[in-house]
VOGU-3710 file (C-alpha; in Angstrom, 3 decimals, decimal comma):
1> xxxxxxxxxx> 24,633/6,834/-7,169  22,837/5,786/-10,339  20,512/2,489/-10,177  21,917/-0,760/-11,272  21,985/-1,597/-15,435  19,924/-4,581/-15,488  20,489/-7,146/-18,105  18,031/-6,811/-20,374  19,355/-3,177/-20,912  23,363/-4,701/-21,522
11> xxxxxxxxxx> 21,868/-6,803/-23,814  20,082/-3,885/-25,915  23,844/-2,599/-25,446  25,780/-5,647/-27,012  23,045/-5,454/-30,259  23,319/-2,349/-30,739  27,192/-2,176/-31,058  27,302/-5,355/-32,467  24,817/-4,729/-35,130  23,198/-7,908/-34,201
21> xxxxxxxxxx> 19,478/-9,075/-32,685  18,719/-8,499/-28,908  18,072/-12,692/-29,195  21,760/-13,278/-30,197  23,765/-10,603/-27,920  21,424/-12,337/-25,297  23,248/-15,678/-26,424  26,521/-14,309/-26,501  26,317/-12,662/-22,977  24,635/-16,015/-22,172
31> xxxxxxxxxx> 27,801/-17,841/-23,658  30,241/-15,474/-21,950  29,052/-15,522/-18,291  29,094/-19,412/-18,234  32,811/-19,876/-20,282  33,570/-17,748/-17,213  31,528/-19,699/-15,267  32,624/-22,793/-15,674  36,637/-21,495/-16,082  36,159/-20,545/-12,495
41> xxxxxxxxxx> 34,293/-24,059/-11,568  37,532/-26,086/-12,519  40,101/-23,540/-10,905  41,309/-21,630/-13,917  42,356/-17,811/-13,274  40,715/-15,193/-16,645  42,972/-12,317/-16,776  41,160/-9,778/-19,104  44,111/-7,308/-20,060  42,554/-3,623/-19,527
51> xxxxxxxxxx> 40,000/-5,318/-18,069  40,955/-7,085/-14,845  41,425/-10,079/-13,396  38,406/-13,306/-12,205  39,411/-15,837/-9,877  38,610/-17,855/-6,988  40,153/-17,373/-3,614  40,028/-19,659/-0,629  38,383/-18,653/2,404  39,297/-20,159/5,667
61> xxxxxxxxxx> 37,568/-21,941/8,360  36,950/-18,975/11,146  34,209/-18,155/13,560  31,339/-16,060/13,178  28,851/-14,490/15,511  24,383/-15,178/14,573  23,662/-11,600/14,184  20,470/-12,265/16,141  21,571/-14,104/18,865  25,531/-13,321/19,448
71> xxxxxxxxxx> 26,074/-16,935/20,041  29,256/-17,880/18,271  29,210/-20,214/15,438  31,525/-22,023/13,041  31,787/-20,754/9,521  33,463/-24,104/7,045  36,005/-22,995/4,480  35,116/-22,108/1,198  36,347/-20,983/-2,162  35,138/-17,320/-3,283
81> xxxxxxxxxx> 34,916/-15,753/-6,408  36,835/-12,519/-6,965  37,761/-9,808/-10,026  39,940/-7,181/-9,464  40,293/-4,435/-11,943  43,365/-3,811/-14,232  44,525/-0,240/-13,312  43,891/0,703/-17,216  40,260/0,375/-15,985  40,398/2,150/-12,738
91> xxxxxx> 42,178/5,409/-14,236  39,382/5,132/-17,733  36,909/5,202/-14,910  38,491/7,587/-12,719  38,872/10,189/-16,255  43,035/9,885/-16,391
//
């Protein structure tokens, strides 16, 4: 598996693609990420056609085990951010 791209490399690619400075590209990227996080926190769903859907899913309370002791513990209900890839994006990755 390939090494993960770091934020700095993504910023550099955005800057080159948009013909802007890396500082401006970083501002754009930070703004997009902030907007996604804020929308999800407010319960909104973000559908980027051809890319995928960002949403928050509810995870019910359930029992778990402490891996060290094997003790049964209660895990509280929580909201879980999720991303579902679009079929177009899957096809792009798989060269279809």
